[in-house]
C-alpha positions in Angstrom: -36.9 41.2 6.1 -35.8 43.2 3.2 -37.4 46.4 2.1 -38.7 44.6 -0.9 -41.4 43.4 1.4 -42.0 46.7 3.2 -45.6 47.7 3.0 -45.3 51.2 4.4 -42.6 52.4 2.0 -44.0 51.2 -1.3 -45.1 54.6 -2.6 -44.9 55.2 -6.4 -43.9 58.4 -8.1 -47.1 60.4 -8.7 -46.0 62.3 -11.8 -43.6 61.7 -14.7 -40.4 63.6 -14.6 -40.8 67.0 -16.4 -38.9 67.5 -19.7 -35.7 69.4 -19.4 -37.1 72.4 -21.3 -39.9 72.9 -18.9 -39.3 75.5 -16.1 -40.8 75.0 -12.8 -42.3 78.2 -11.6 -43.0 77.3 -8.0 -40.8 76.3 -5.1 -41.9 73.4 -2.9 -41.2 73.5 0.8 -39.9 70.2 2.1 -38.7 68.7 5.4 -35.3 67.1 5.2 -33.1 64.9 7.4 -29.8 63.3 7.4 -29.2 59.5 7.6 -28.7 58.4 11.2 -26.3 55.8 12.5 -27.9 53.5 15.1 -28.5 49.8 16.0 -31.5 48.3 14.2 -33.2 45.1 15.3 -36.1 43.2 13.9 -38.4 41.3 16.1 -41.3 38.9 15.7 -44.0 38.9 18.3 -46.1 35.7 18.6 -48.4 34.0 21.1 -46.5 31.7 23.5 -47.3 29.2 26.3 -45.3 28.2 29.4 -44.9 24.5 30.2 -42.9 22.6 32.8 -39.3 21.9 31.8 -40.1 18.2 32.6 -43.4 16.5 33.4 -43.5 12.9 34.4 -46.4 10.5 34.9 -45.5 7.9 37.5 -46.7 4.3 37.2 -46.2 1.1 39.2 -43.9 -1.5 37.7 -45.4 -4.3 39.9 -48.8 -5.4 41.1 -49.6 -4.7 44.7 -51.8 -2.9 47.2 -51.1 0.8 48.1 -49.9 0.9 51.6 -49.5 4.7 51.9 -49.7 7.8 49.7 -47.2 10.3 51.1 -48.1 13.4 49.0 -51.0 15.2 47.5 -51.4 17.7 44.6 -49.5 20.9 45.1 -47.0 19.3 47.5 -43.3 20.2 46.8 -41.1 17.2 46.4 -37.4 16.5 46.5 -35.4 14.1 44.3 -35.7 10.4 45.5 -38.4 11.3 48.0 -40.9 8.5 48.7 -44.2 9.3 47.1 -46.2 6.1 47.2 -45.5 2.8 49.1 -46.9 -0.5 47.9 -47.4 -3.6 50.0 -46.1 -6.8 48.3 -45.1 -9.3 51.1 -44.0 -12.0 48.6 -41.2 -9.8 47.4 -39.8 -9.4 50.9 -39.9 -13.2 51.3 -38.1 -13.6 48.1 -35.3 -11.3 49.3 -35.0 -13.4 52.5 -34.7 -16.6 50.5 -32.2 -15.3 48.0 -30.1 -14.0 51.0 -30.1 -17.5 52.5 -29.0 -18.9 49.1 -26.1 -16.4 49.0 -25.0 -17.6 52.5 -25.2 -21.2 51.4 -23.1 -20.5 48.2 -20.5 -18.7 50.3 -20.2 -21.7 52.6 -19.8 -24.0 49.6 -17.1 -21.7 48.2 -15.3 -21.8 51.6 -15.5 -25.6 51.6 -14.1 -25.8 48.1 -11.2 -23.5 49.1 -10.5 -25.7 52.1 -10.6 -28.8 49.9 -8.0 -27.2 47.7 -5.7 -26.7 50.6 -6.2 -30.3 51.7 -5.4 -31.6 48.2 -2.3 -29.5 48.0 -1.2 -30.9 51.3 -1.7 -34.4 49.9 0.5 -33.5 47.0 3.2 -32.4 49.4 2.9 -35.7 51.3 3.0 -37.7 48.1 6.1 -35.8 46.9 7.8 -36.5 50.3 6.8 -40.2 49.9 8.5 -40.3 46.5 11.7 -38.9 48.0 11.5 -41.5 50.8 10.9 -44.3 48.5 13.7 -43.3 46.2 16.0 -43.3 49.2 14.8 -46.8 50.1 15.6 -47.9 46.5 19.2 -46.6 46.9 19.6 -48.6 50.1 18.1 -51.7 48.5 20.3 -51.4 45.5 23.3 -51.2 47.8 22.3 -54.3 49.7 21.7 -56.2 46.4 25.2 -55.4 45.1 26.7 -56.3 48.5 25.0 -59.7 48.8 25.6 -60.5 45.1 29.3 -59.9 45.6 29.3 -61.8 48.8 27.5 -64.7 47.3 30.0 -65.0 44.4 32.9 -64.9 46.8 31.4 -67.6 49.1 30.4 -69.7 46.2 34.0 -69.7 44.9 35.3 -70.7 48.4 32.8 -73.5 48.7 34.0 -74.9 45.4 37.5 -75.1 46.8 36.2 -76.6 50.0 37.2 -73.6 52.1 33.7 -73.0 53.4 30.7 -75.3 53.8 27.8 -75.6 51.4 25.5 -74.5 54.1 27.3 -71.1 54.3 27.0 -70.8 50.6 23.3 -71.5 50.7 22.8 -69.0 53.5 24.6 -66.4 51.5 22.5 -67.2 48.5 19.4 -66.6 50.6 20.7 -63.2 51.7 21.3 -62.3 48.1 17.7 -63.3 47.1 16.4 -61.3 50.1 18.4 -58.2 48.9 17.1 -58.7 45.4 13.5 -58.8 46.6 14.0 -55.7 48.8 15.3 -53.9 45.7 12.3 -54.8 43.7 10.0 -53.8 46.6 11.8 -50.4 46.8 11.2 -49.8 43.1 7.6 -50.7 43.5 7.3 -48.3 46.4 8.7 -45.5 44.2 6.2 -46.2 41.5 3.4 -46.3 44.1 4.5 -43.0 45.6 4.7 -41.4 42.1 1.2 -42.7 41.3 -0.1 -41.3 44.6 1.4 -37.9 43.7 -0.2 -37.9 40.3 -3.5 -38.7 42.0 -3.0 -35.9 44.5 -2.3 -33.5 41.6 -5.5 -34.6 39.9 -7.4 -34.1 43.2 -6.0 -30.5 43.4 -7.2 -29.8 39.8 -10.6 -31.3 40.7 -10.8 -29.2 43.8 -9.8 -26.1 41.8 -12.7 -26.8 39.4 -15.1 -27.3 42.3 -13.9 -23.9 43.7 -14.6 -22.2 40.3 -18.1 -23.8 40.2 -18.7 -22.7 43.8 -17.6 -19.2 42.9 -19.9 -19.1 39.9 -22.7 -20.4 42.0 -22.1 -17.6 44.5 -22.2 -15.1 41.7 -25.5 -16.4 40.5 -26.9 -16.3 44.1 -25.8 -12.7 44.5 -27.3 -11.7 41.2 -30.6 -13.3 42.2 -30.5 -11.5 45.5 -29.8 -8.2 43.8 -32.7 -8.8 41.4 -35.0 -9.6 44.3 -33.9 -6.4 46.1 -34.5 -4.4 42.9 -38.0 -5.8 42.6 -38.6 -5.0 46.3 -37.4 -1.4 45.7 -40.2 -1.0 43.1 -42.6 -1.1 46.0 -41.6 2.5 46.7 -42.3 5.1 44.0 -39.9 7.9 44.3 -39.6 11.5 42.9 -37.4 11.7 39.8 -36.4 15.3 40.5 -37.2 18.3 42.7 -40.6 19.6 41.7 -44.3 19.6 42.6 -47.2 17.1 42.4 -49.7 18.2 39.8 -52.0 15.2 39.7 -53.0 12.3 42.0 -55.3 9.4 41.1 -54.5 6.8 43.8 -55.5 6.2 47.4 -54.5 3.9 50.2 -55.7 0.3 49.7 -56.0 0.6 45.9 -54.8 -2.4 44.0 -52.4 -1.3 41.2 -51.2 -3.2 38.2 -48.0 -2.8 36.2 -48.1 0.2 33.8 -50.2 -0.3 30.7 -50.8 2.1 27.7 -54.4 2.8 28.8 -53.8 3.1 32.5 -53.9 6.4 34.3 -50.7 7.3 36.2 -50.7 7.1 40.0 -49.2 10.6 40.2 -48.0 13.3 37.8 -45.1 15.5 38.9 -43.5 18.5 37.3 -40.1 20.1 37.5 -40.3 23.6 38.8 -36.7 25.0 38.9 -37.1 26.1 35.2 -39.7 26.2 32.5 -39.9 26.0 28.7 -41.6 28.7 26.7 -43.0 27.5 23.4 -43.3 30.0 20.6 -44.7 29.1 17.1 -43.0 31.1 14.4 -44.8 31.7 11.1 -43.0 30.4 7.9 -42.2 33.9 6.6 -40.2 34.7 9.7 -38.8 31.2 10.5 -35.5 31.7 8.7 -34.5 34.5 11.1 -34.9 32.3 14.2 -31.6 30.9 15.4 -30.4 29.4 18.7 -29.1 32.2 20.9 -31.4 35.0 19.5 -32.4 37.4 22.2 -36.0 37.1 23.4 -38.4 38.7 25.9 -41.4 36.8 27.3 -44.4 39.0 28.3 -46.8 37.4 30.8 -50.5 38.0 30.1 -51.2 37.4 33.8 -48.5 39.9 34.9 -48.4 42.8 32.4 -45.5 44.5 34.2 -43.3 41.4 34.2 -41.2 41.0 31.1 -38.5 38.3 31.3 -35.4 38.3 29.2 -33.9 35.2 27.8 -32.8 33.7 24.5 -33.8 31.0 22.1 -32.5 27.7 23.5 -33.5 25.3 20.7 -35.7 25.1 17.7 -37.5 22.2 15.9 -35.5 23.2 12.8 -38.2 21.8 10.5 -41.6 23.4 10.2 -44.8 21.7 11.3 -46.6 20.5 8.1 -50.0 21.2 9.6 -49.6 24.9 10.4 -46.4 25.8 8.6 -44.7 27.1 11.7 -41.4 26.6 13.4 -41.3 25.8 17.1 -38.8 27.8 19.2 -38.2 27.1 22.8 -37.0 29.5 25.4 -35.7 28.1 28.7 -36.3 30.4 31.7 -35.2 30.0 35.3 -38.1 29.7 37.7 -36.8 30.8 41.0 -39.7 30.9 43.5 -41.8 28.9 41.1 -43.7 32.0 40.0 -43.9 30.8 36.4 -46.7 28.2 36.2 -47.1 25.6 33.5 -50.1 26.3 31.3 -49.7 30.1 31.5 -50.2 32.0 28.2 -47.6 34.6 27.3 -46.3 36.6 24.4 -42.8 35.9 22.9 -40.8 38.7 21.3 -37.8 37.2 19.5 -35.2 39.2 17.7 -34.7 37.9 14.2 -32.1 40.4 12.9 -29.7 43.0 14.2 -27.5 45.6 12.5 -25.0 47.5 14.5 -24.1 51.1 13.4 -26.5 50.9 10.5 -27.2 53.9 8.3 -30.9 54.6 8.6 -33.6 56.9 7.1 -37.3 57.1 7.8 -39.6 54.8 5.9 -41.5 57.9 4.8 -38.5 59.0 2.8 -38.6 56.0 0.5 -40.3 56.0 -3.0 -40.8 52.9 -5.2 -41.3 53.1 -8.9 -41.8 49.7 -10.4 -38.6 47.8 -9.5 -36.7 50.9 -8.6 -36.3 52.2 -5.0 -35.0 55.7 -4.4 -35.3 58.7 -2.2 -34.9 62.5 -2.9 -32.0 64.6 -1.8 -31.7 68.3 -1.9 -28.7 69.7 -3.7 -28.4 73.5 -4.5 -32.1 74.0 -3.9 -33.3 71.3 -6.2 -34.7 67.8 -5.7 -32.3 65.1 -6.8 -33.4 61.5 -7.3 -31.1 59.1 -5.4 -31.3 55.3 -6.2 -30.7 53.3 -3.0 -30.4 49.7 -1.8 -32.2 48.8 1.4 -31.5 46.4 4.2 -33.7 45.5 7.2 -36.6 47.6 8.5 -37.4 48.2 12.2 -40.5 50.2 13.0 -40.5 53.5 11.1 -36.8 53.2 10.2 -35.1 51.3 7.4 -31.4 50.5 6.8 -29.7 51.9 3.7 -26.8 49.7 2.5 -25.9 51.7 -0.6 -26.7 54.8 -2.7 -26.2 57.6 -0.2 -23.9 58.7 2.6 -24.1 60.2 6.0 -24.0 63.8 4.7 -26.8 63.6 2.2 -29.8 65.8 3.0 -32.9 63.6 2.4 -36.5 64.6 2.0 -38.2 62.9 4.8 -41.9 63.6 4.1 -44.0 63.1 0.9 -41.1 62.6 -1.5 -43.4 60.9 -3.9 -44.8 64.4 -4.9 -41.5 65.6 -6.2 -39.8 65.4 -9.6 -36.1 65.4 -10.4 -34.8 69.0 -10.7 -37.8 70.5 -9.0 -36.9 73.7 -6.9 -37.4 73.0 -3.2 -36.9 75.0 -0.1 -35.5 72.8 2.6 -36.8 72.9 6.1 -34.1 71.7 8.5 -35.3 69.5 11.3 -35.1 70.9 14.8 -31.8 70.1 16.6 
């Protein structure tokens, strides 16, 4: 607030300044003062109301019968305390079923992992079989080369008559047997390699089965968790420490999931601190900032003033009543501040430290000019001044005078520049 809006210091000069050739025959006795240095603060005082810091209506998420109501209005509650218990047997049965499905899925996963181990063992067996078959191929190849050489030698001797044809035929049969054994060994290697490839494929298939079993277990666990979550909704718990302020349910009531038109089962309020709502008029709203000092005066306890500060504001004004909402958070130890209580909020909107001040009665306004009268050499001197904030009967002067000026403090509007005055010093 600037002094331009000060109602109590808007006096106008009552008479025009006398011409310089007019001699004032009388001397006026005036009271004077010197500017004072002090801290000025401007406050706004508005009606206020106290509300719970948090107030929560509690509804049911599921349909069921009320098995037990554990609290009543006025009861103190602790966070997560059971307030209302519902009876919904089918949800308990659903949890049992989902738990059995989890057990089944775990068994399938274990079976899949065991199958993987078995398939890997088959791969090892097939690999060993390949090595064995390749060793047999080497032996068969050796026998083939031996009997082929032996047959060529015997055949040559038989042509010379050194050995009988019978021996040559027998050697030829041994050669054919070695050849067949070599072919059989090659086929055994191919068969062992095919078996190994099949075993590897079986391992991959078993791995896929394990992944599927693991996913199935995850789904089963998720369904069990959901079933347990739904079962937990049968117990309505306190969201915080506080008190029950309303109850609309009794044992045996059938409750439905929350709807927009349904009444809450309980209403609870947080009690460890409260909010004080103060509506600030538009003309004073610009001075309201977060952190401004405030004092809350309780109408129900006139001797109890509680200091605090502005915690938050709505920033914008309500278009209906052109006011700014300011909120003051106050601790509520002992729960002595009750929601719904009316109060008065005093909020500091401006402060000046070490401000030079004069009484509002020392200020004269003449049109757009603002001035006061000083006393110099026994005469009234008109001193133009610039004003700052006003607090009560004092106003800040931000220019035009200094701390040593002697200022007329009462009825300066009756004086004229140059008028003889007799100064009456204020008592010390």
